[in-house]
C-alpha positions in Angstrom: 63.3 23.7 -30.9 63.7 27.1 -32.3 61.1 29.8 -31.7 61.4 30.4 -35.5 60.2 26.8 -36.3 56.9 25.8 -37.7 53.7 26.6 -36.0 53.3 23.0 -34.9 56.8 22.7 -33.5 56.3 25.9 -31.4 53.1 24.6 -30.0 54.7 21.2 -29.2 57.6 23.0 -27.5 55.2 24.9 -25.3 53.3 21.8 -24.2 56.4 20.1 -22.9 58.0 18.6 -26.1 57.2 15.6 -28.2 58.1 13.2 -25.4 55.3 14.7 -23.2 52.6 13.9 -25.8 50.9 10.5 -25.7 48.2 11.3 -28.3 47.1 14.1 -30.6 43.7 14.4 -32.3 41.7 17.4 -33.4 38.1 18.6 -33.8 36.6 21.5 -35.7 38.8 24.2 -34.2 41.0 22.6 -31.5 44.1 20.5 -31.2 43.3 17.9 -28.5 46.5 16.7 -26.7 46.8 13.9 -24.2 49.9 14.6 -22.2 52.0 12.7 -19.7 52.3 15.8 -17.5 50.2 18.8 -18.1 51.7 20.6 -15.1 54.7 21.5 -17.2 52.5 23.5 -19.6 52.4 27.2 -19.2 49.0 28.4 -20.4 50.2 31.9 -20.9 53.1 30.8 -23.1 50.9 28.7 -25.3 48.2 31.4 -25.5 50.9 34.0 -26.5 51.6 32.2 -29.8 50.1 34.4 -32.6 48.3 31.4 -34.1 46.6 30.3 -30.9 43.2 31.6 -30.0 43.0 30.1 -26.5 43.7 27.0 -24.4 41.5 24.6 -22.4 42.6 22.3 -19.6 40.2 19.4 -19.3 42.0 17.4 -16.6 45.5 16.3 -15.5 46.3 14.7 -18.9 44.0 16.3 -21.5 44.9 19.7 -23.0 43.3 21.6 -25.8 44.7 24.4 -28.0 42.2 26.4 -30.0 43.6 27.5 -33.4 40.4 28.0 -35.4 39.4 26.7 -38.9 43.0 25.9 -39.9 43.2 23.1 -37.4 43.0 20.3 -39.9 45.8 21.7 -42.1 47.9 22.3 -38.9 47.2 18.8 -37.7 48.3 17.3 -41.0 51.5 19.4 -41.0 52.3 18.4 -37.4 51.9 14.7 -38.1 54.1 15.0 -41.1 56.8 16.8 -39.2 56.4 14.5 -36.2 55.2 11.1 -37.5 55.1 9.6 -34.0 52.1 11.8 -33.2 49.9 10.0 -35.7 50.6 6.7 -33.8 48.7 7.7 -30.8 45.3 7.5 -32.4 45.3 3.8 -33.2 41.9 2.4 -34.3 41.7 0.0 -31.3 42.7 0.9 -27.8 43.0 -2.0 -25.4 43.0 0.4 -22.5 39.8 2.2 -23.5 37.4 -0.1 -21.7 39.6 -0.4 -18.7 39.5 3.4 -18.5 35.7 3.4 -18.8 35.4 0.8 -16.1 37.5 2.8 -13.8 35.4 5.9 -14.5 32.2 4.0 -13.9 33.5 2.8 -10.6 34.6 6.3 -9.6 38.3 5.5 -9.8 39.0 7.5 -13.0 41.1 10.6 -13.1 38.0 12.9 -13.1 36.3 11.9 -9.9 33.4 10.0 -8.5 30.8 11.0 -11.1 33.3 10.9 -14.0 31.1 8.4 -15.9 28.8 11.4 -16.7 31.7 13.3 -18.2 32.7 10.2 -20.1 29.2 9.7 -21.6 29.1 13.3 -22.9 32.6 12.8 -24.3 31.3 9.7 -25.9 28.5 11.6 -27.6 30.9 14.4 -28.6 33.6 12.1 -30.0 30.9 10.2 -32.0 30.0 13.4 -33.9 33.1 15.6 -33.9 35.0 13.9 -36.7 32.0 14.2 -39.0 31.7 18.0 -38.5 33.5 18.9 -41.7 31.3 16.7 -43.8 28.2 18.0 -42.1 29.3 21.6 -42.6 30.0 21.0 -46.3 26.6 19.3 -46.7 24.8 22.2 -44.9 26.3 24.6 -47.5 24.8 22.5 -50.3 21.4 22.7 -48.5 21.8 26.5 -48.2 22.5 26.9 -51.9 19.5 24.9 -52.8 17.3 26.8 -50.4 18.5 30.2 -51.6 17.9 29.2 -55.2 14.4 28.1 -54.3 13.7 31.3 -52.4 14.8 33.3 -55.5 12.5 31.1 -57.6 15.4 30.0 -59.7 14.6 26.3 -59.0 11.5 24.6 -57.7 11.0 24.1 -53.9 13.7 21.3 -53.6 12.2 19.8 -50.4 8.5 20.2 -51.0 6.4 16.9 -51.1 5.6 15.7 -54.6 8.1 18.0 -56.3 10.2 16.3 -59.0 13.6 17.8 -59.8 15.5 17.3 -63.0 18.5 15.0 -63.0 21.0 17.9 -62.5 19.3 19.2 -59.4 18.7 15.7 -58.1 22.4 15.1 -58.4 23.1 18.2 -56.3 20.7 16.9 -53.7 22.7 13.7 -53.5 25.7 15.8 -52.4 24.2 16.6 -49.0 21.9 13.5 -48.7 24.9 11.2 -48.8 26.2 12.7 -45.5 22.9 12.5 -43.6 21.5 9.2 -45.0 24.7 7.4 -44.1 25.3 9.3 -40.9 24.5 6.1 -38.8 27.6 4.5 -40.4 29.8 7.4 -39.6 28.5 7.6 -36.0 29.0 3.8 -35.7 32.6 4.1 -36.7 33.4 7.0 -34.4 31.5 5.6 -31.4 33.1 2.2 -31.7 36.5 3.8 -31.9 35.7 5.7 -28.7 34.9 2.5 -26.7 38.1 0.8 -27.8 36.8 -1.7 -30.3 37.7 -2.0 -34.0 35.7 0.9 -35.7 35.3 -1.1 -38.9 33.6 -3.9 -37.0 31.1 -1.4 -35.6 30.7 0.1 -39.1 30.0 -3.3 -40.6 27.4 -4.2 -37.9 25.4 -1.0 -38.6 25.8 -1.4 -42.3 23.7 -4.5 -42.2 20.7 -2.4 -41.3 21.5 0.2 -44.0 21.5 -2.3 -46.9 18.5 -1.9 -49.2 18.0 -5.7 -48.8 17.3 -5.2 -45.1 14.2 -3.1 -45.7 13.2 -5.5 -48.5 12.8 -8.2 -45.9 9.5 -6.6 -45.2 8.3 -7.1 -48.7 8.3 -4.7 -51.7 5.0 -2.9 -50.8 5.2 -3.1 -47.0 4.8 0.1 -45.0 7.6 0.6 -42.5 8.0 0.0 -39.7 6.8 -3.6 -39.8 7.7 -6.9 -38.1 9.0 -10.1 -39.7 10.2 -13.4 -38.3 13.9 -14.2 -38.4 14.9 -17.6 -36.9 11.6 -17.5 -35.0 12.4 -14.1 -33.4 10.5 -10.8 -34.2 12.6 -8.4 -36.3 11.3 -4.9 -36.6 12.2 -3.3 -40.0 12.9 0.4 -39.9 14.4 2.8 -42.4 17.5 3.7 -40.4 18.7 6.5 -42.6 19.9 9.5 -40.5 19.2 7.6 -37.2 21.9 8.1 -34.7 20.6 6.5 -31.5 20.9 2.9 -32.8 24.7 3.1 -33.6 25.3 4.8 -30.2 23.6 1.9 -28.3 25.4 -0.7 -30.5 28.8 0.8 -29.7 28.1 1.0 -25.9 27.5 -2.8 -25.9 30.2 -3.7 -28.5 32.9 -2.1 -26.4 32.7 -4.4 -23.4 32.1 -7.4 -25.6 35.2 -6.7 -27.7 37.3 -6.2 -24.5 36.0 -9.5 -23.1 36.8 -11.4 -26.3 40.3 -10.0 -26.4 40.8 -11.1 -22.8 39.7 -14.8 -23.3 40.9 -15.5 -26.9 44.6 -16.2 -27.4 46.5 -13.3 -29.0 47.5 -15.4 -32.1 43.8 -16.0 -32.8 42.4 -12.6 -32.0 42.7 -11.1 -35.5 40.2 -13.6 -36.8 37.9 -14.6 -34.0 37.4 -11.3 -32.1 35.8 -9.6 -35.1 33.9 -12.7 -36.2 32.4 -13.4 -32.8 31.7 -9.7 -32.2 29.7 -9.6 -35.4 28.1 -13.0 -34.8 26.7 -11.6 -31.5 26.1 -8.0 -32.3 24.5 -8.1 -35.7 21.3 -10.0 -34.5 21.3 -8.2 -31.1 21.5 -4.8 -32.8 19.0 -5.6 -35.5 16.4 -7.3 -33.1 16.9 -5.3 -29.9 19.3 -2.3 -29.8 18.4 -0.6 -33.1 14.6 -0.6 -32.6 15.2 0.4 -28.9 17.2 3.3 -30.1 14.5 4.4 -32.5 11.8 4.2 -29.8 13.9 5.8 -27.1 14.8 8.6 -29.4 11.2 9.0 -30.3 10.2 9.3 -26.7 12.7 12.0 -26.0 11.8 13.8 -29.2 8.1 13.7 -28.4 8.9 15.4 -25.1 10.5 18.3 -27.0 7.6 18.3 -29.5 5.0 18.5 -26.7 6.7 21.5 -25.2 7.1 23.2 -28.6 3.5 22.5 -29.6 2.2 23.8 -26.2 4.1 27.1 -26.6 6.7 27.9 -29.2 7.5 31.0 -27.2 8.2 29.1 -24.0 10.3 26.5 -25.9 12.3 29.1 -27.8 13.1 31.1 -24.6 14.1 27.9 -22.8 16.5 27.0 -25.7 17.9 30.5 -25.7 18.4 30.5 -21.9 19.7 27.0 -21.5 21.7 26.2 -24.6 24.7 28.5 -23.7 25.2 26.5 -20.6 25.0 23.2 -22.5 27.7 24.4 -24.8 29.9 25.7 -22.0 29.6 22.4 -20.1 30.2 20.3 -23.2 26.7 18.7 -23.0 25.2 20.3 -26.1 26.1 17.2 -28.1 23.3 15.4 -26.3 20.8 17.6 -28.2 22.2 16.8 -31.7 20.6 13.3 -31.9 17.2 14.9 -31.2 17.7 17.3 -34.1 18.4 14.5 -36.5 15.4 12.5 -35.1 13.1 15.5 -35.6 14.2 15.8 -39.3 13.8 12.0 -39.8 10.4 11.7 -38.2 8.8 15.1 -38.6 10.6 16.3 -41.8 11.8 19.4 -40.0 13.6 20.5 -36.8 12.4 23.3 -34.5 15.5 23.4 -32.1 18.0 25.0 -34.5 16.1 28.2 -34.9 16.3 29.4 -31.3 19.7 27.8 -31.1 20.8 30.3 -33.7 20.0 33.0 -31.2 22.6 31.6 -28.9 25.2 31.4 -31.7 24.6 35.0 -32.8 24.5 36.3 -29.2 27.9 34.6 -28.8 29.2 36.2 -32.0 27.8 39.5 -30.9 29.8 39.5 -27.7 32.9 38.6 -29.7 32.2 41.6 -32.0 31.9 43.9 -29.0 35.2 42.6 -27.6 36.8 43.3 -31.0 35.5 46.9 -30.9 36.9 47.5 -27.5 40.3 45.8 -28.4 40.6 47.9 -31.5 39.8 51.2 -29.6 42.4 50.3 -26.9 45.0 49.0 -29.5 45.1 45.6 -27.9 46.6 43.8 -30.9 46.5 40.3 -29.4 42.9 40.4 -28.5 42.1 42.0 -31.9 43.6 39.0 -33.6 41.9 36.4 -31.3 38.5 38.1 -31.5 38.7 38.9 -35.2 39.5 35.2 -36.1 36.8 33.9 -33.8 34.2 36.3 -35.3 35.1 35.2 -38.8 34.8 31.5 -37.9 31.5 32.2 -36.3 29.7 34.3 -38.8 30.9 32.3 -41.8 31.2 28.8 -40.4 28.7 28.9 -37.5 31.5 27.6 -35.2 31.3 29.1 -31.7 34.3 27.3 -30.0 36.9 30.0 -31.0 34.7 32.7 -29.5 33.8 30.6 -26.4 37.3 29.4 -25.5 39.3 32.2 -27.0 37.4 35.1 -25.6 34.3 34.4 -23.5 35.5 32.0 -20.8 38.5 34.2 -20.0 36.1 37.0 -18.9 33.0 34.8 -18.1 31.6 37.1 -15.4 30.9 39.7 -18.0 30.7 37.9 -21.3 28.2 35.1 -20.3 25.5 37.6 -19.1 25.9 39.6 -22.3 25.5 36.4 -24.4 22.4 35.5 -22.4 20.9 39.0 -22.9 21.1 38.6 -26.7 20.3 34.9 -26.8 17.1 35.1 -24.8 16.0 38.3 -26.5 16.5 36.8 -30.0 14.9 33.5 -29.1 11.9 35.4 -27.5 11.3 37.1 -30.9 11.4 33.8 -32.8 9.0 32.2 -30.3 6.7 35.2 -30.4 6.5 34.8 -34.2 5.5 31.1 -33.8 9.0 29.5 -34.0 11.5 28.8 -36.8 12.1 25.5 -38.4 14.5 24.0 -40.9 14.4 20.8 -43.0 18.1 19.9 -42.5 20.8 19.9 -39.9 22.7 23.1 -40.3 25.5 25.2 -38.7 23.8 28.5 -37.8 25.9 31.1 -39.7 25.2 33.9 -42.1 25.6 31.5 -45.0 22.8 29.2 -43.8 20.1 31.8 -43.2 18.2 30.9 -46.5 17.9 27.3 -45.3 15.5 28.3 -42.5 11.8 28.5 -42.9 10.3 31.9 -42.2 13.5 33.6 -43.1 12.4 37.2 -42.1 11.6 36.0 -38.5 14.8 34.0 -38.2 16.9 36.9 -39.6 15.3 39.3 -37.2 15.8 37.0 -34.2 19.5 36.4 -34.8 20.1 40.1 -35.7 18.6 41.2 -32.4 20.6 38.6 -30.5 23.8 39.8 -32.2 23.2 43.5 -31.6 21.9 43.2 -28.0 24.9 41.1 -27.0 27.4 43.3 -28.9 26.1 46.6 -27.4 25.9 45.0 -23.9 29.5 44.0 -23.8 30.7 47.0 -25.7 29.0 49.3 -23.2 29.9 47.5 -20.0 33.3 46.2 -21.0 34.7 42.7 -20.6 37.7 43.3 -18.2 36.1 45.3 -15.5 34.1 48.5 -14.7 34.6 51.4 -17.1 36.4 49.3 -19.7 33.8 49.5 -22.5 34.1 51.6 -25.7 32.5 54.5 -23.8 35.0 54.3 -20.9 38.4 55.8 -20.8 40.7 54.8 -23.6 43.7 53.2 -22.1 46.1 50.3 -22.2 45.0 46.9 -20.9 44.4 46.4 -17.3 47.6 44.5 -16.7 49.7 47.3 -18.3 47.9 49.9 -16.1 48.6 47.9 -12.9 52.3 47.5 -13.9 52.7 51.2 -14.4 50.9 51.9 -11.1 53.3 49.6 -9.2 56.3 51.1 -10.9 55.2 54.6 -10.2 55.1 54.0 -6.4 51.4 53.9 -5.9 50.0 50.9 -3.9 53.4 50.6 -2.3 52.2 47.6 -0.3 52.1 45.6 -3.6 55.7 46.6 -4.3 57.1 44.9 -1.2 59.5 42.0 -1.8 58.0 38.5 -1.6 60.0 35.4 -0.8 60.4 31.9 -2.1 61.7 29.4 0.4 63.8 26.3 -0.4 61.5 23.3 -0.9 64.1 20.8 0.3 67.4 20.4 2.1 70.2 20.6 -0.5 71.8 23.2 -2.8 69.9 26.0 -4.6 71.0 26.3 -8.3 70.0 28.5 -11.2 67.1 27.4 -13.3 69.4 27.3 -16.3 71.2 24.4 -14.8 68.1 22.1 -14.8 68.7 19.2 -17.2 65.6 19.9 -19.2 65.3 22.5 -21.9 61.7 23.5 -21.1 62.6 24.4 -17.5 66.1 25.7 -18.2 64.9 27.9 -21.0 62.3 29.6 -18.8 59.4 28.4 -21.0 57.2 27.8 -18.0 58.4 30.9 -16.1 61.3 32.1 -14.0 62.5 30.5 -10.8 65.2 28.4 -9.4 66.0 24.7 -8.6 67.2 22.6 -5.7 69.5 19.6 -5.9 68.0 17.8 -2.9 70.0 15.8 -0.4 67.0 14.0 1.1 63.4 13.2 0.1 61.5 15.6 2.3 59.8 18.3 0.2 57.9 21.3 1.7 55.9 24.2 0.4 58.1 27.1 -1.0 55.3 29.6 -0.4 52.1 30.0 1.6 48.8 29.7 -0.2 46.2 27.3 -1.6 47.2 24.0 -3.2 45.6 24.2 -6.6 47.3 21.2 -8.3 48.4 17.8 -7.0 49.5 15.6 -9.8 48.1 12.0 -9.4 51.7 10.6 -9.4 52.7 12.9 -6.6 55.7 14.4 -8.5 54.3 17.9 -9.1 52.4 20.5 -7.0 50.9 23.9 -7.7 50.4 26.5 -5.0 48.6 29.8 -5.5 49.5 32.6 -3.1 47.0 35.0 -1.6 48.2 37.5 -4.2 47.3 35.1 -7.0 50.9 34.1 -7.9 51.1 30.5 -9.1 54.2 28.6 -8.1 55.0 25.1 -9.5 57.1 22.6 -7.7 58.3 19.8 -10.0 60.2 17.0 -8.2 62.8 15.5 -10.5 62.9 15.1 -14.3 60.7 12.7 -16.2 59.4 11.4 -12.8 55.9 11.2 -14.1 57.0 7.9 -15.8 57.4 6.4 -12.3 53.6 6.5 -11.9 53.8 7.4 -8.2 56.4 4.8 -7.2 58.5 6.3 -4.4 56.2 9.3 -3.8 54.1 9.7 -0.7 51.7 12.8 -0.9 50.7 14.6 2.3 48.4 17.3 0.9 45.4 17.4 -1.3 44.0 19.9 -3.8 42.3 22.7 -2.0 44.4 22.5 1.2 45.9 25.7 2.7 49.6 25.5 3.3 52.2 27.7 5.0 55.7 28.0 3.6 57.6 25.0 5.1 54.6 22.7 5.4 55.3 19.1 4.3 54.0 18.4 0.8 55.4 14.9 0.2 58.1 12.4 1.0 60.1 10.9 -1.8 62.5 7.9 -2.1 65.2 9.6 -4.1 66.8 6.2 -4.7 63.8 5.1 -6.7 64.3 8.1 -9.0 68.0 7.6 -9.3 67.6 3.8 -10.0 65.3 4.7 -12.9 68.0 6.9 -14.4 66.2 10.2 -13.8 67.6 13.4 -12.3 66.4 14.5 -8.8 66.9 18.2 -9.5 63.7 19.9 -8.6 62.6 23.2 -10.2 60.5 25.9 -8.5 58.8 28.1 -11.1 56.5 31.1 -11.0 54.1 30.3 -13.9 52.2 33.6 -13.7 54.9 35.6 -15.4 53.1 38.9 -15.7 52.4 39.0 -12.0 56.0 39.4 -10.8 59.2 41.2 -11.8 62.7 41.5 -10.5 63.1 37.9 -9.4 66.5 37.4 -7.7 67.9 34.0 -6.8 70.2 33.2 -3.9 72.2 30.1 -4.7 74.1 27.9 -2.3 73.3 25.5 0.6 69.7 25.5 1.8 67.5 24.2 4.6 63.9 23.2 3.7 61.3 25.8 4.5 63.8 28.1 6.2 66.4 29.3 3.6 65.2 32.1 1.3 66.0 31.0 -2.2 64.5 33.9 -4.1 62.8 37.3 -3.9 60.4 39.0 -6.3 58.2 42.1 -6.5 54.5 42.0 -7.4 53.6 44.0 -10.4 49.9 43.7 -9.4 47.7 41.3 -7.5 46.2 38.7 -9.7 42.4 37.9 -9.5 42.2 34.7 -7.4 
């Protein structure tokens, strides 16, 4: 693909091409790839694209590219240009429950306790697709709140206030999202567990029907219990309730997988949905939905107890802990509590101090932007500027978090905490801040919070403290803030230092050894455009004559692909070297590969990495040519390759010079 192609085609090229993508979805700011082989992806090459704000590696297959608020438009354009991408997100996934079962038994790709990761992903994927609708609804709420504050309209959310038909209609614009949120969550959660999402939607829809609450009688006060087929059925108003659909989906997934297993394939289209609904509608209505309400109430009451005891302690706890929930991806576990508070109390008290985290986050981004502008770092200016805009106007922290903060976490996270805790402390000192709706904490939603002056003061202090902290201390290292020396970025300084002859030890030639017996060839001769074009980095390749593969450098094994076909080694100088055995060999799923090292092992150049049956590769029609690539491009220069016959672990296949040691 040409570098002058569309944004989507350039991203696809950098993640290994269309054939390397098994699925593509997106959330509020990120393209979420599922790849056959993520080891071929060069993070620096992806990140260098002007439209990309950052990248996130989740595991061996899942890879995220942060592009900001334009993600939906970009996703649509990519699926139009490459229609096969849209086929990966089928509504029902027969492998989803097998994957979950493997995770629960500790055999999944993410380790022994991977079920915890899966559960938090389940929560996140149940809400992510609804983010756009919730963001739109929150703006309607903000407009109503602002007009009420300015006395243009009556207090739109006050008890007993009657609005005219026009204002009531505007209210419907946001109420539709939150009243029917259980149906949206049911659809997404059911899809996540591999069942037909419309079946999950239909099961939850039974409890959302007006006729369901009418089972209690016209004048009955909810909740109340009625008898259905001799069983007690608790009637609730399930509007805005999110725990019931989550519990329903967790049981529907295994049931759906079981029915598909036992029912003949030619009958599944009729009887799998029917039997699923036959079982799950009464089970959900009688057991799971009420259980979800009571369980959610119990968790919510714990939060209420702490907040009632001391709004100050609660606010500081939120300000101190919420950043880590966001970073670890577990913040979605709090979202159901917010909805529950609004449903049962009429207001939520978590989002106020949570706003201190958001604005502390945005403050650090603003500080990084100031430093980048002073030092004329155009790429960081673009990343930080886009992230700051998305944050202040949309309340979305992901571009800041993944595009800026996690790159320099040792300095940015303490700066975020300084502002977040200080801002939350101020809110708690003033008695706490509440809101009557679920919101994205941005500049636009300030009017929707109760006690606007206190909330505005808290988030302003959070923003300023975090911004000044990072702007003063710098984000790359000592003396790199706006009051430090004005210079080029650290990498450019190190490169000039190495070239000028200082730190001469760093300028010594480093060697790459042959990873196998055979013939060393130029990287351009590799029968794969990604490797041959140098997309992943510079290097060489070996045409092996036997299946014994050894380490080309000494260092720490940082990557061992589950199929045994690819290995990453990081030298003591921080140079990352990728060994990729054969082309398309990931499709063999480990057949013919015997691995002798594990992630975290220390190896010396020449140590055995794996044994490979080359005949298996050839029989499958794949090339055995094996590239060795330095993926940390900026860390080296002057790579020279020595082609010709080679002996594994002994022959020098290439030499390079360090530009500067990379932080390990």
